[in-house]
C-alpha positions as CSV (number, residue, x, y, z in Angstrom):
1,M,10.6,-66.4,39.0
2,A,12.9,-64.1,36.9
3,L,13.9,-60.6,38.1
4,T,14.0,-57.7,35.8
5,A,15.6,-54.2,36.4
6,H,15.1,-51.1,34.8
7,F,16.1,-47.3,35.2
8,S,14.0,-44.6,35.2
9,C,13.5,-41.1,36.1
10,L,13.1,-40.4,40.0
11,P,9.3,-39.9,40.7
12,D,7.9,-37.5,43.2
13,T,8.9,-38.4,46.9
14,A,5.3,-38.5,47.4
15,E,4.9,-41.4,45.0
16,L,8.5,-43.0,45.9
17,A,7.9,-43.0,49.6
18,P,5.2,-45.9,50.3
19,R,6.9,-47.9,47.8
20,W,10.4,-47.3,49.6
21,Q,8.8,-47.8,52.9
22,A,7.0,-51.0,51.9
23,L,10.1,-52.6,50.7
24,E,11.9,-51.4,53.6
25,G,9.6,-53.2,55.8
26,A,10.4,-56.5,54.0
27,S,14.0,-56.1,53.9
28,D,16.9,-56.5,56.3
29,A,18.9,-53.5,54.8
30,S,20.7,-50.8,56.9
31,F,19.8,-47.7,58.1
32,F,21.3,-45.7,55.2
33,L,19.1,-47.5,52.6
34,G,16.0,-46.6,54.6
35,W,13.5,-43.9,53.7
36,T,14.5,-41.8,56.8
37,W,18.0,-41.3,55.5
38,T,17.1,-41.4,51.8
39,G,13.8,-39.1,51.7
40,S,16.0,-36.6,54.2
41,W,19.0,-36.6,51.6
42,L,16.6,-36.3,48.7
43,E,14.6,-33.4,50.1
44,S,17.8,-31.3,51.7
45,Y,19.8,-31.7,48.7
46,G,17.5,-31.6,45.7
47,V,19.1,-34.0,43.7
48,R,17.4,-36.1,41.0
49,P,19.3,-39.3,40.6
50,D,17.6,-42.1,38.3
51,L,15.6,-44.9,40.2
52,L,16.8,-48.5,39.9
53,T,13.9,-50.8,40.3
54,V,14.1,-54.4,40.3
55,T,10.6,-56.4,39.9
56,D,9.4,-59.9,40.0
57,G,7.2,-61.7,37.3
58,E,4.3,-59.8,38.8
59,G,5.8,-56.4,38.6
60,K,6.5,-56.1,42.5
61,D,9.4,-54.3,43.6
62,V,11.9,-56.6,44.8
63,A,14.6,-54.0,45.0
64,L,15.1,-50.2,44.9
65,A,18.2,-47.8,44.7
66,L,19.1,-44.3,43.4
67,I,21.6,-44.1,40.8
68,G,23.5,-40.7,40.2
69,H,25.3,-39.8,37.1
70,A,28.0,-37.4,36.7
71,M,31.2,-36.5,34.6
72,Q,33.9,-37.0,37.4
73,P,37.4,-35.9,36.9
74,R,40.0,-38.7,36.1
75,L,43.4,-38.6,35.2
76,L,42.9,-38.3,31.4
77,G,39.7,-36.3,31.5
78,R,36.0,-36.2,32.9
79,C,34.5,-40.0,33.0
80,A,30.7,-40.8,32.7
81,T,30.3,-42.2,36.4
82,L,27.3,-43.8,37.9
83,S,27.0,-43.7,41.7
84,L,25.2,-46.1,43.8
85,N,22.6,-44.1,46.3
86,Q,24.9,-40.9,45.7
87,S,24.4,-38.2,43.0
88,G,28.1,-37.9,42.0
89,D,28.2,-34.5,43.2
90,P,30.8,-34.3,46.0
91,A,28.8,-31.4,47.8
92,A,25.7,-33.3,47.7
93,D,27.4,-36.6,48.5
94,R,28.8,-35.0,51.7
95,P,26.4,-37.3,53.9
96,Y,28.6,-40.3,53.3
97,V,26.6,-43.4,52.7
98,E,27.7,-46.5,54.7
99,Y,26.3,-50.1,54.6
100,N,25.4,-49.5,50.9
101,G,24.0,-51.7,48.6
102,L,20.1,-52.2,46.9
103,L,17.2,-52.1,49.2
104,T,16.4,-55.7,48.4
105,A,13.7,-57.7,50.0
106,T,15.0,-60.3,52.5
107,G,16.8,-63.5,51.0
108,R,16.7,-61.9,47.0
109,E,19.8,-60.1,47.5
110,G,21.9,-62.2,45.0
111,R,19.2,-62.4,42.4
112,A,18.7,-58.4,42.6
113,A,22.2,-57.8,42.0
114,Q,22.3,-60.0,39.2
115,A,19.1,-58.1,37.6
116,F,20.9,-55.0,38.3
117,H,24.3,-56.1,36.6
118,A,22.2,-57.1,33.6
119,A,20.7,-53.7,33.5
120,L,24.0,-51.9,33.9
121,L,25.3,-53.7,30.7
122,R,22.4,-52.5,28.8
123,R,22.8,-49.2,29.5
124,A,25.3,-47.0,27.2
125,D,25.9,-43.6,29.2
126,W,28.6,-44.7,31.7
127,R,32.0,-46.0,31.7
128,A,32.7,-46.2,35.5
129,L,30.5,-47.4,38.7
130,R,31.3,-46.2,42.2
131,L,30.2,-48.3,45.0
132,S,30.8,-46.6,48.2
133,G,30.6,-47.7,51.8
134,I,29.6,-51.3,50.9
135,A,30.4,-54.6,52.7
136,P,33.5,-56.8,51.7
137,D,31.1,-59.4,50.5
138,S,28.5,-57.5,48.7
139,P,27.1,-59.5,45.7
140,L,27.4,-56.3,43.8
141,L,31.3,-57.1,43.7
142,S,30.3,-59.8,41.1
143,L,29.7,-57.5,38.2
144,P,31.5,-59.2,35.2
145,L,33.3,-55.9,33.7
146,R,36.7,-54.9,32.7
147,R,38.3,-53.5,35.9
148,A,37.3,-53.5,39.5
149,T,39.4,-51.4,42.1
150,R,39.3,-51.1,45.6
151,L,39.7,-47.3,46.3
152,D,39.6,-47.5,50.1
153,R,38.7,-49.9,53.2
154,S,37.9,-48.3,56.5
155,P,37.2,-50.0,59.9
156,V,34.1,-49.9,61.5
157,Y,34.9,-49.7,64.9
158,Q,32.0,-50.9,67.7
159,V,31.2,-52.0,71.1
160,D,29.7,-55.1,72.0
161,L,26.8,-54.3,74.1
162,D,26.3,-57.7,75.4
163,A,29.9,-58.1,76.4
164,V,29.3,-54.9,78.5
165,R,26.3,-56.3,80.2
166,A,28.1,-59.5,80.6
167,A,30.6,-57.4,82.6
168,A,28.0,-56.0,85.2
169,G,27.9,-53.0,83.0
170,D,31.9,-52.2,83.8
171,Y,32.5,-51.2,79.9
172,L,35.9,-49.5,81.2
173,S,37.1,-53.1,82.2
174,L,37.0,-54.0,78.3
175,L,39.2,-51.1,77.2
176,S,43.1,-50.8,77.4
177,A,44.4,-49.5,80.6
178,N,45.4,-46.2,78.8
179,T,42.0,-45.5,77.6
180,R,40.5,-46.6,81.0
181,S,42.9,-44.0,82.7
182,Q,41.6,-41.3,80.3
183,I,37.8,-42.0,80.8
184,R,38.5,-42.2,84.6
185,R,40.4,-38.8,84.5
186,A,37.6,-37.4,82.6
187,I,35.1,-38.6,85.1
188,K,36.7,-36.7,88.0
189,D,37.1,-33.7,85.9
190,H,33.3,-33.7,85.7
191,G,32.4,-34.8,88.9
192,G,30.9,-37.9,87.6
193,M,29.3,-39.4,84.5
194,P,27.5,-36.9,82.9
195,N,23.8,-36.6,82.9
196,I,21.9,-37.5,79.3
197,A,18.8,-36.0,77.8
198,A,17.3,-36.8,74.2
199,A,15.9,-33.8,72.4
200,Q,12.0,-34.2,72.7
201,S,10.6,-31.6,70.3
202,A,11.3,-30.0,67.0
203,P,12.5,-26.5,68.8
204,E,14.9,-28.2,71.3
205,A,16.2,-30.3,68.4
206,E,16.9,-27.0,66.4
207,S,18.5,-25.3,69.4
208,W,20.7,-28.1,70.0
209,L,21.9,-28.8,66.3
210,E,22.8,-25.0,66.2
211,D,24.9,-25.7,69.6
212,M,26.5,-28.4,67.6
213,R,27.6,-26.2,64.7
214,V,29.1,-23.7,67.2
215,L,31.0,-26.3,69.0
216,N,32.4,-27.7,65.5
217,E,33.7,-24.2,64.6
218,G,37.0,-24.4,63.8
219,R,37.6,-27.7,65.0
220,H,38.3,-29.4,61.7
221,A,40.0,-28.4,58.6
222,D,37.1,-30.0,56.4
223,N,34.2,-29.0,58.7
224,A,31.0,-30.3,57.4
225,W,28.8,-28.0,59.9
226,A,30.0,-25.1,57.9
227,D,27.9,-25.9,55.2
228,P,24.3,-24.9,55.1
229,A,23.2,-27.6,52.9
230,F,24.6,-30.4,55.4
231,R,23.1,-28.6,58.3
232,R,19.8,-28.6,56.6
233,F,20.4,-32.4,55.7
234,V,21.0,-33.0,59.6
235,A,18.2,-31.2,60.7
236,I,15.7,-32.6,58.5
237,L,17.1,-36.3,59.3
238,V,16.9,-35.5,63.3
239,E,13.3,-34.5,62.9
240,R,12.2,-37.3,60.9
241,G,14.0,-39.8,62.9
242,R,13.3,-38.5,66.2
243,V,9.4,-38.8,65.1
244,T,9.8,-42.4,64.2
245,G,12.2,-43.4,66.8
246,E,15.2,-43.9,64.5
247,V,17.4,-40.9,65.2
248,E,18.3,-39.6,68.9
249,L,19.7,-36.2,69.3
250,L,21.8,-36.2,72.9
251,R,22.9,-33.6,75.2
252,F,25.6,-34.7,77.9
253,T,25.7,-32.0,80.9
254,D,27.2,-31.7,84.2
255,D,27.3,-29.1,86.7
256,G,29.3,-26.8,84.3
257,G,27.0,-27.0,81.3
258,T,27.3,-29.0,78.1
259,V,29.9,-31.4,77.8
260,G,28.8,-32.5,74.2
261,L,26.0,-33.6,71.6
262,L,25.8,-36.8,69.7
263,V,23.4,-37.6,67.0
264,N,22.9,-41.3,66.9
265,F,20.9,-43.8,64.6
266,I,18.9,-46.6,66.5
267,H,18.2,-49.4,64.1
268,R,17.9,-53.3,64.0
269,G,18.8,-53.5,67.7
270,Q,21.8,-51.0,67.3
271,A,22.7,-47.7,68.0
272,M,25.2,-46.0,65.6
273,N,27.0,-42.5,66.2
274,Y,26.8,-40.0,63.2
275,Q,27.6,-36.9,64.2
276,S,29.3,-35.2,67.6
277,A,30.3,-31.8,69.1
278,F,32.0,-31.6,72.4
279,A,32.8,-28.7,75.1
280,A,36.4,-27.5,75.5
281,P,38.5,-30.0,77.9
282,R,38.2,-28.6,81.4
283,T,41.7,-29.3,82.4
284,P,44.7,-30.3,80.1
285,K,44.1,-34.0,79.9
286,D,40.1,-33.7,80.1
287,K,38.5,-35.9,77.2
288,P,35.0,-34.8,77.1
289,G,34.6,-36.9,73.6
290,L,35.5,-40.2,75.0
291,L,33.4,-39.3,78.4
292,C,30.3,-38.7,76.3
293,H,30.8,-42.0,74.4
294,A,31.3,-44.0,77.5
295,A,28.1,-42.5,78.8
296,A,26.4,-43.2,75.5
297,V,27.6,-46.7,75.7
298,A,26.1,-47.1,79.5
299,H,22.7,-45.6,78.1
300,Y,22.5,-48.2,75.2
301,A,23.6,-51.2,77.3
302,D,20.5,-50.2,79.7
303,R,18.3,-50.4,76.8
304,D,19.2,-53.9,75.8
305,L,20.6,-52.9,72.3
306,G,23.6,-55.2,70.7
307,L,26.0,-52.8,69.4
308,Y,27.1,-49.3,69.9
309,S,28.9,-48.4,66.4
310,L,31.3,-45.5,65.9
311,L,30.4,-46.1,62.0
312,A,33.4,-45.9,59.2
313,G,36.7,-44.0,60.2
314,K,40.3,-44.6,60.9
315,D,40.2,-42.0,64.0
316,R,42.3,-43.3,66.9
317,Y,39.5,-42.3,69.5
318,K,37.3,-44.7,67.9
319,Q,39.7,-47.6,67.9
320,S,40.4,-46.9,71.7
321,L,36.7,-47.3,72.5
322,A,35.8,-50.2,70.3
323,T,35.7,-53.9,71.6
324,R,35.2,-55.3,68.2
325,E,35.3,-54.1,64.4
326,E,34.2,-55.0,60.8
327,A,35.2,-53.1,57.7
328,L,33.4,-51.3,54.9
329,E,34.9,-50.9,51.4
330,W,34.8,-48.2,48.4
331,W,35.0,-49.5,44.8
332,Q,35.2,-48.3,41.3
333,I,34.4,-50.4,38.7
334,E,34.9,-50.0,35.0
335,R,33.8,-51.1,31.7
336,F,36.1,-51.1,28.6
337,S,37.3,-47.6,27.5
338,P,40.3,-46.8,25.3
339,R,41.0,-43.9,27.4
340,L,40.6,-45.8,30.9
341,E,42.8,-48.5,29.4
342,A,45.3,-45.6,28.9
343,E,44.8,-44.3,32.4
344,A,45.3,-47.8,33.9
345,L,48.7,-48.3,31.9
346,L,49.9,-44.9,33.1
347,R,49.0,-45.5,36.8
348,R,50.7,-48.9,36.5
349,L,53.8,-47.1,35.1
350,A,53.7,-44.5,37.7
351,K,52.5,-47.0,40.4
352,R,49.9,-44.3,41.3
353,P,46.9,-45.6,42.9
354,A,43.5,-45.3,41.4
355,S,42.1,-43.1,44.4
356,A,45.0,-40.8,43.7
């Protein structure tokens, strides 16, 4: 049965939510394509992307996605750019999407991508398409246009919890000698592994998220927690996910008080660390971050989950904690435009990457 794709204005969330959730229940899609993430983003940032709908011959939803439209800066001036499940506004896209794609009924991914491609070719108001955080084998990359450029590739470091259980729970035995030493030193500095508690109410979650904001203050050059809109997004996400069981806000404590906090997603047998905040080290060689993640690994291994993912990022600590990895990619796809052709020529002459 042929599939048809079309773009429309975004309906009210009260109308969109049941459609999205129904399709989510028939899909193998990632947490980042589910309604908990998507609805939280729409509510907190007030963005109004277009809605992509792919339907079968009976008019039933086979795939859904949000398509942002923005004039984005380029080397030779601004360019009409579409963004998959993003708005195109850097401020509103601070909650980076990962494992991106179309929310698609299981088994229909390839044909839904083809229908999406056909709808894109019929649409005349764009010259570039951004695909952020997609799998390297995504069917979306088969779009037959002028140029496809990979802007970035990031590892996704993970801990195989089946391997932890096979090692009788001895996670440290799976790590390098240096990482084992650092975590054991942290365990000693804190008088053992920290206690773990999950936020049980909205007021408790609100208080703990404020603690995360304070602990992250001044720690990073580009601190998302300094942005009120991002904090609002995380608060909505945590509360929605706490109720559905898809998000855990964990606090790690010892006799000295808070060691750290983690916001983790729980989805299809995996735990994924999305945000973190840690207390100052107790000693010059203390590693509260490594200690909290090691405690989280034990916490989720005991719950029979399959993976503990640190999500995309090239941070050294993620690599140190991981026992396996995969990758996500960021792509820019272009249709023909004289200005983009001139830009591509200039970049080749200057040997300048498209991401610059």
